[in-house]
LOPABA-347387 format. One record per residue: x, y, z of N, C-alpha, C in turn. Coordinates in steps of 0.1 Angstrom, whole numbers, padded with zeros to 4 digits. Atoms other than C-alpha are relative to their C-alpha. Layout:
    nxx    nyy    nzz   caxx   cayy   cazz    cxx    cyy    czz
      X      Y      Z      X      Y      Z      X      Y      Z
...
END
This chain:
    nxx    nyy    nzz   caxx   cayy   cazz    cxx    cyy    czz
  -0007  -0012   0000  -0546  -0800   0139   0013  -0002  -0006
  -0014   0003   0008  -0516  -0799   0114   0012   0005   0008
  -0012  -0004  -0007  -0494  -0779   0137   0004  -0007   0013
  -0003   0008  -0012  -0496  -0802   0167   0014  -0007  -0002
  -0013   0008   0001  -0460  -0816   0174   0010   0008  -0010
  -0009  -0009   0008  -0445  -0788   0153   0006   0011   0007
  -0006  -0012  -0007  -0421  -0761   0163  -0007   0013  -0005
   0006  -0013   0004  -0438  -0727   0162   0007   0012   0008
  -0004  -0013  -0005  -0431  -0690   0171  -0011   0007   0006
   0012  -0008  -0006  -0453  -0669   0195   0006   0013   0003
  -0004  -0015  -0004  -0450  -0632   0200  -0011   0003   0009
   0011  -0006  -0010  -0467  -0617   0231  -0002   0014  -0001
   0001  -0015  -0001  -0481  -0583   0235   0010   0007   0008
  -0011  -0008  -0006  -0453  -0573   0257   0014   0000  -0008
  -0011  -0001   0009  -0429  -0579   0228   0010  -0012   0001
  -0010   0012  -0001  -0412  -0613   0238  -0005  -0009  -0010
   0001   0011   0010  -0408  -0640   0212   0004  -0013   0006
  -0003   0013  -0006  -0409  -0676   0222   0000  -0009  -0013
  -0001   0010   0010  -0401  -0708   0201  -0002  -0014   0008
   0002   0012  -0005  -0414  -0742   0211  -0009  -0009  -0007
   0008   0010   0008  -0432  -0773   0201  -0015   0000   0005
   0015  -0001  -0001  -0471  -0770   0199  -0005  -0013   0005
   0005   0013  -0005  -0486  -0798   0222  -0015   0001   0003
   0016  -0001  -0004  -0522  -0785   0230  -0004   0013  -0005
   0008  -0012   0003  -0548  -0761   0217  -0014  -0004   0007
   0013   0001  -0009  -0577  -0756   0242  -0009   0012  -0004
   0009  -0010   0004  -0604  -0737   0224  -0010   0005   0010
   0009  -0005  -0010  -0627  -0736   0253   0007   0009   0011
  -0007  -0008  -0008  -0600  -0720   0275   0008   0012  -0007
  -0006  -0009   0008  -0586  -0701   0247   0016   0001   0003
  -0014   0001  -0003  -0550  -0713   0253   0007  -0008  -0010
  -0009   0010   0007  -0521  -0730   0236   0011  -0004   0009
  -0011   0005  -0009  -0494  -0750   0252   0012  -0003  -0008
  -0012   0004   0007  -0458  -0752   0240   0009  -0007   0011
  -0009   0007  -0008  -0432  -0776   0253   0014   0003  -0005
  -0015  -0002   0005  -0393  -0772   0252   0001   0014  -0006
   0002  -0014   0005  -0398  -0734   0250   0012   0009   0004
  -0010  -0011  -0002  -0371  -0707   0246  -0006   0013  -0003
   0002  -0014   0003  -0374  -0670   0247   0010   0004  -0009
  -0011  -0002   0009  -0356  -0660   0216   0002   0015  -0004
  -0002  -0014   0003  -0362  -0621   0213  -0009   0008   0008
   0009  -0010  -0006  -0376  -0590   0229   0000   0012  -0008
   0003  -0011   0009  -0391  -0563   0207   0010  -0001  -0012
  -0008   0003   0013  -0372  -0578   0177   0015  -0003   0002
  -0015   0002  -0004  -0337  -0579   0195   0002  -0014   0005
  -0003   0014  -0005  -0322  -0614   0199   0004   0000   0014
  -0004   0002  -0013  -0318  -0626   0234   0011  -0011   0001
  -0011   0011  -0001  -0287  -0647   0246  -0004  -0009   0012
   0005   0007  -0010  -0307  -0662   0274  -0003  -0015  -0006
   0002   0013   0005  -0305  -0700   0266  -0009  -0009   0009
   0009   0009  -0009  -0330  -0712   0293  -0011  -0006  -0008
   0012   0009   0006  -0354  -0739   0282  -0010  -0003   0011
   0011   0002  -0008  -0387  -0739   0298  -0007  -0015  -0004
   0006   0012   0002  -0405  -0774   0301  -0012   0001  -0008
   0011  -0004   0007  -0437  -0760   0290  -0005   0014   0004
   0006  -0014  -0003  -0456  -0726   0287  -0014  -0001  -0004
   0014  -0001   0005  -0493  -0720   0284  -0002   0014  -0003
   0002  -0015   0004  -0503  -0688   0265  -0014   0001   0000
   0014  -0004   0003  -0537  -0672   0266  -0001   0007  -0013
   0001  -0006   0014  -0549  -0661   0232   0001   0016   0002
  -0001  -0015  -0002  -0553  -0626   0247   0014   0006   0000
  -0014  -0005  -0001  -0515  -0624   0253   0008  -0002  -0013
  -0009   0002   0013  -0505  -0634   0217  -0003   0011  -0010
   0001  -0009   0010  -0500  -0609   0191  -0003  -0007  -0014
END
């Protein structure tokens, strides 16, 4: 998988945008895992929250 280890952006159905390093894709569970994750925007508006999450698992149904 060419994107493993690369920084990617994810937008959820709730309008949150996240940025992190793709570390795992689980086709069986329909999930992806990002590490060093920051929430960067909500409904297109930048966020000032600089909190970094160690990792976040996203279900494919939650990703737009």
